[in-house]
C-alpha positions as CSV (number, residue, x, y, z in Angstrom):
1,M,0.3,-0.1,0.1
2,I,1.3,3.4,-0.7
3,K,1.7,5.8,2.0
4,M,2.4,8.6,0.4
5,M,4.5,10.2,-3.1
6,R,6.4,12.8,-2.3
7,I,8.4,15.4,-5.2
8,D,11.6,16.4,-4.3
9,D,14.1,16.6,-6.4
10,R,16.5,15.9,-3.9
11,L,15.3,12.1,-4.3
12,I,16.6,10.9,-1.0
13,H,18.2,12.2,1.7
14,G,18.2,12.8,5.8
15,Q,14.6,14.1,5.2
16,V,13.0,11.1,3.2
17,A,15.6,8.7,4.5
18,V,14.8,8.7,8.0
19,V,12.1,11.6,9.4
20,W,9.2,10.5,6.4
21,S,10.5,6.6,6.6
22,K,10.1,6.4,10.7
23,H,6.9,8.2,10.8
24,L,4.8,6.5,7.6
25,G,6.2,3.4,8.7
26,V,7.6,2.0,5.2
27,N,9.4,-0.9,4.7
28,R,10.0,0.2,0.6
29,I,10.9,3.4,-0.9
30,V,10.2,3.5,-4.4
31,V,12.1,6.1,-6.3
32,A,10.7,7.1,-10.1
33,N,13.0,8.5,-12.2
34,D,13.8,8.2,-15.8
35,E,17.6,9.8,-15.5
36,I,18.7,7.9,-12.3
37,V,18.0,4.9,-13.9
38,N,21.2,5.4,-16.1
39,N,24.0,6.7,-13.9
40,E,24.9,4.0,-11.4
41,M,26.5,6.7,-9.5
42,Q,23.7,8.2,-8.8
43,M,21.8,5.0,-8.0
44,M,24.3,3.6,-5.4
45,T,24.7,6.7,-3.5
46,V,20.7,6.5,-3.0
47,K,20.5,3.4,-1.9
48,M,23.7,4.3,0.2
49,A,21.1,7.1,2.0
50,V,18.1,4.2,2.9
51,P,18.4,3.0,6.4
52,Q,19.4,-0.8,6.6
53,N,15.2,-1.7,7.8
54,I,14.3,-0.5,4.1
55,K,14.3,-1.6,0.7
56,A,14.9,1.1,-2.2
57,I,13.5,0.1,-5.0
58,I,14.7,2.5,-8.2
59,K,13.0,1.9,-11.4
60,N,11.9,4.6,-14.4
61,V,8.7,6.0,-14.2
62,D,6.9,3.7,-16.1
63,D,8.4,0.6,-14.6
64,S,7.6,2.2,-11.1
65,I,3.9,2.2,-12.3
66,K,3.8,-1.5,-13.1
67,L,5.0,-2.2,-9.3
68,L,2.9,-0.3,-8.2
69,N,-0.1,-1.4,-9.8
70,D,1.3,-5.1,-9.1
71,P,-1.2,-6.2,-6.6
72,R,1.6,-7.9,-4.1
73,A,3.0,-4.4,-3.9
74,E,-0.6,-3.4,-1.3
75,S,1.4,-5.9,1.2
76,L,4.1,-3.2,1.2
77,N,4.4,0.0,3.2
78,I,5.9,1.8,0.8
79,L,6.8,6.0,-0.3
80,V,7.4,7.1,-3.6
81,V,10.0,9.8,-4.6
82,V,9.9,11.3,-7.4
83,S,12.1,15.0,-8.2
84,N,9.6,16.4,-10.2
85,P,5.7,17.3,-10.7
86,K,5.4,15.9,-13.8
87,D,6.1,12.5,-12.9
88,A,4.6,12.8,-9.9
89,Y,1.0,13.4,-12.6
90,R,1.9,10.4,-14.5
91,I,2.5,8.3,-11.5
92,D,-1.3,9.8,-10.0
93,E,-2.6,9.7,-13.2
94,A,-2.3,6.2,-13.5
95,V,-2.4,4.2,-9.9
96,S,-4.8,4.2,-8.2
97,D,-5.2,4.9,-3.5
98,I,-2.4,7.4,-3.7
99,P,-3.5,8.9,-0.4
100,L,-1.3,11.9,-0.3
101,I,1.2,13.7,-2.5
102,N,3.6,16.1,-0.7
103,V,5.4,18.2,-1.9
104,G,9.4,18.9,-0.6
105,N,11.8,20.8,-2.4
106,S,11.2,21.7,-6.2
107,G,12.7,23.1,-8.5
108,R,16.3,23.5,-7.2
109,M,18.7,21.0,-8.2
110,G,20.4,21.0,-11.0
111,T,19.9,24.1,-12.1
112,T,22.3,27.6,-12.0
113,A,22.0,30.6,-10.5
114,E,20.6,31.6,-13.2
115,E,18.4,29.3,-14.0
116,I,16.6,29.5,-10.9
117,K,16.5,33.4,-11.2
118,R,14.1,32.7,-14.3
119,K,11.8,30.5,-11.9
120,E,9.2,31.9,-9.8
121,Q,9.3,31.4,-5.8
122,I,6.0,29.8,-4.4
123,D,7.4,28.6,-1.4
124,K,10.2,28.8,0.6
125,N,11.6,25.6,-1.0
126,I,9.7,26.0,-4.6
127,Y,10.3,27.3,-7.7
128,V,8.4,26.5,-10.2
129,D,8.2,27.6,-14.5
130,E,5.6,27.1,-16.7
131,E,5.9,23.3,-17.2
132,D,6.1,22.6,-13.6
133,K,3.2,25.0,-12.3
134,K,1.4,23.3,-15.3
135,Y,1.9,19.8,-13.4
136,F,0.7,21.6,-10.3
137,K,-2.4,22.7,-10.9
138,L,-3.0,20.0,-12.7
139,L,-2.3,17.5,-9.9
140,N,-4.7,20.2,-7.8
141,K,-7.2,19.2,-10.0
142,S,-6.8,15.6,-9.1
143,K,-8.3,13.1,-6.6
144,T,-5.6,13.1,-4.2
145,K,-4.4,15.8,-2.1
146,V,-1.9,18.1,-2.0
147,N,-0.1,19.3,0.5
148,I,3.1,21.1,1.3
149,Q,5.2,19.9,4.4
150,S,9.3,19.1,4.6
151,V,8.9,17.2,7.2
152,P,5.9,16.0,9.6
153,T,6.6,18.0,12.5
154,E,5.4,21.6,10.4
155,M,2.4,22.9,10.0
156,E,1.3,21.1,6.8
157,R,-0.1,23.4,3.9
158,L,-2.0,22.3,1.1
159,L,-0.8,23.1,-2.5
160,S,-4.0,24.9,-3.9
161,D,-3.2,27.5,-0.9
162,V,0.3,28.9,-2.2
163,L,-0.4,28.1,-6.0
164,K,-2.8,30.9,-7.2
């Protein structure tokens, strides 16, 4: 069963690997990303960040959708991590029963200072270009609740309240 999907361009790091996984009680973290599957170094780095009691599964978005729709996934407690709103939307459209999409950090990693200046900052850790805005708006119209919350102890806000 999917506990939550998180949009975080850093993928797995302390907040996800330790704080969110413990809070949600997950035993699997599925990283759905089309780029990382082609980079052995990144895959190794991500796997090293995962606590020993949790299995990390790294797949491209299409293969992640297949995995999440497999009936055997129902017996697992899964945190899905994607790096951008487009991938979150693709998964949300194809996989039922995602209870929450959580936006952590988005739009800053892998971009230059100049690219950041061209993006709109809609929250302290969320920068968007027109494509990101498009997919965030589509997510807001979906059946799934979308919130902004860096860590579970932080006050939850709805993306719809921030993205106007």
